[in-house]
C-alpha positions in Angstrom: 124.3 58.5 41.8 124.4 56.7 38.4 122.0 57.8 35.7 121.3 55.3 32.8 120.3 56.5 29.4 118.9 54.4 26.5 119.0 55.5 22.9 116.8 54.6 20.0 119.1 51.6 19.2 118.4 50.2 22.7 122.0 50.8 23.8 122.1 51.6 27.6 124.9 53.8 28.9 125.7 54.6 32.5 126.6 58.2 33.4 128.0 59.4 36.7 126.8 62.7 38.3 128.0 65.7 36.2 128.4 63.8 32.9 126.5 65.3 30.0 123.7 63.0 28.7 122.5 63.5 25.1 119.0 65.0 25.0 117.6 62.4 22.6 118.1 59.6 25.1 115.6 58.4 27.7 117.0 58.5 31.3 116.3 56.4 34.4 118.0 56.1 37.8 116.0 53.4 39.4 114.0 50.2 38.6 110.8 52.2 39.2 111.8 54.8 36.6 112.8 52.1 34.1 109.3 50.5 34.6 107.6 53.8 33.9 109.7 54.3 30.8 109.2 50.7 29.6 105.4 50.9 30.1 104.9 52.4 26.7 107.4 50.1 24.9 106.3 47.2 22.9 107.3 43.8 24.5 109.7 43.2 21.5 111.8 46.2 22.6 112.3 44.7 26.0 113.5 41.4 24.4 115.8 43.4 22.1 117.3 45.3 25.1 117.9 42.1 27.0 119.4 40.3 24.0 121.8 43.2 23.4 123.3 42.3 26.8 123.4 38.5 26.4 126.9 37.3 25.7 128.5 40.7 25.7 131.1 41.7 28.3 130.5 42.2 31.2 127.3 40.2 30.7 128.8 36.9 29.5 126.7 34.7 31.6 123.3 36.1 30.4 121.4 34.0 27.8 119.2 35.5 25.0 115.4 35.1 25.3 112.6 34.9 22.8 110.0 36.5 25.2 109.4 37.4 28.8 106.5 36.1 30.9 105.5 39.7 31.7 106.7 43.3 31.6 107.5 43.4 35.3 109.9 40.4 35.0 111.6 42.0 32.0 112.1 45.3 33.7 113.5 43.5 36.9 115.9 41.4 34.9 117.1 44.4 32.8 117.6 46.5 35.8 119.7 43.9 37.5 121.8 43.5 34.3 122.4 47.3 33.9 123.8 47.4 37.5 127.0 45.8 36.0 127.4 49.1 34.0 127.6 51.2 37.2 131.1 52.7 37.4 133.1 51.9 40.4 134.0 54.9 42.5 137.6 55.9 42.7 139.4 54.9 45.9 139.0 57.7 48.5 142.3 57.4 50.3 145.3 55.1 50.3 144.9 52.3 52.9 146.6 53.0 56.2 150.0 51.5 56.7 149.9 48.3 58.7 150.5 48.6 62.3 154.0 47.8 63.4 154.3 44.4 65.0 155.0 44.4 68.7 158.5 43.4 69.6 158.7 40.5 71.9 161.2 40.2 74.7 164.1 37.9 74.0 164.1 34.8 76.3 166.6 35.1 79.1 169.2 32.4 79.3 168.5 30.1 82.2 170.6 30.7 85.3 172.7 28.1 87.0 171.0 25.2 88.8 170.4 27.2 91.9 169.0 30.2 90.0 171.0 32.7 92.0 171.4 35.1 89.1 167.6 35.8 89.0 167.1 36.5 92.7 167.9 39.8 94.5 169.8 39.3 97.7 167.4 39.4 100.7 164.3 39.0 98.5 161.7 36.3 99.4 162.7 34.5 96.1 166.3 34.4 97.3 165.2 33.1 100.7 163.1 30.3 99.2 166.0 29.4 96.8 168.4 29.2 99.8 166.0 26.9 101.7 165.5 24.7 98.6 169.3 24.4 98.0 169.7 22.5 101.3 170.2 18.7 100.9 167.2 18.0 103.1 165.2 20.7 101.2 162.4 22.7 103.0 158.9 21.8 104.1 155.9 23.8 103.2 155.8 25.0 106.8 159.5 26.2 106.6 158.8 28.2 103.5 155.6 29.6 104.9 157.2 30.8 108.1 160.2 32.3 106.3 158.2 34.3 103.7 154.8 34.9 105.5 153.0 33.4 102.5 150.0 31.0 102.6 150.4 27.4 101.4 148.8 28.0 98.0 151.1 30.9 97.4 154.2 28.8 98.1 153.0 26.0 95.8 152.2 28.5 93.1 155.7 30.1 93.5 157.4 26.7 93.2 155.4 25.7 90.2 155.4 29.1 88.4 158.4 31.2 89.3 160.9 28.4 89.9 159.6 25.6 87.7 158.2 27.5 84.6 160.0 30.8 84.6 163.4 29.8 85.9 163.3 26.3 84.5 164.4 24.7 87.7 163.4 21.2 88.6 161.9 21.1 92.1 161.6 17.6 93.7 159.0 16.7 96.2 160.3 14.2 98.8 159.0 12.7 102.1 161.0 13.5 105.2 161.7 10.7 107.8 159.0 12.3 109.9 156.5 11.8 107.1 156.2 15.5 106.0 156.5 16.7 102.4 159.7 18.6 101.6 160.8 20.4 98.4 164.3 20.8 97.1 166.0 21.8 93.8 166.9 18.6 91.9 170.6 17.7 91.8 171.4 19.5 95.2 
């Protein structure tokens, strides 16, 4: 806690706990204690205390006054001003080192047009790619029966795994029978 002391010349000094304060100086640690102390002072002393701050560092923005409207206003303004004298505490500990940034995976180079590098042999992905490599492509029903997937899963796989992840262009065409078929573009 900071203790403030005022001497007979109206100089206010801030002391941190453990500092020796001269016996001839009046002490206060709160606005309430300052108000008790200033209750016996003449109003001119309050003006002198305030004007000793005005224009002096770190109080450069304070303006001198000729009088205060009342003692309470004077004490409140002086208390706020002496807060600038409060010593800043020493830093407790060095700040923690910044967290290491997560490494991101490097983008894989896109495989050939058929995407055979990215599919394990015998996997459902490989089965779907084989069906889509055919010149006539594969219908939704063909892919569903070969993989056991539902229609929404097939469409999601074509859009996500093949279109976005592998970068393949999958065409949607109408068969002569009027059904929708999918095939890898350029096949």
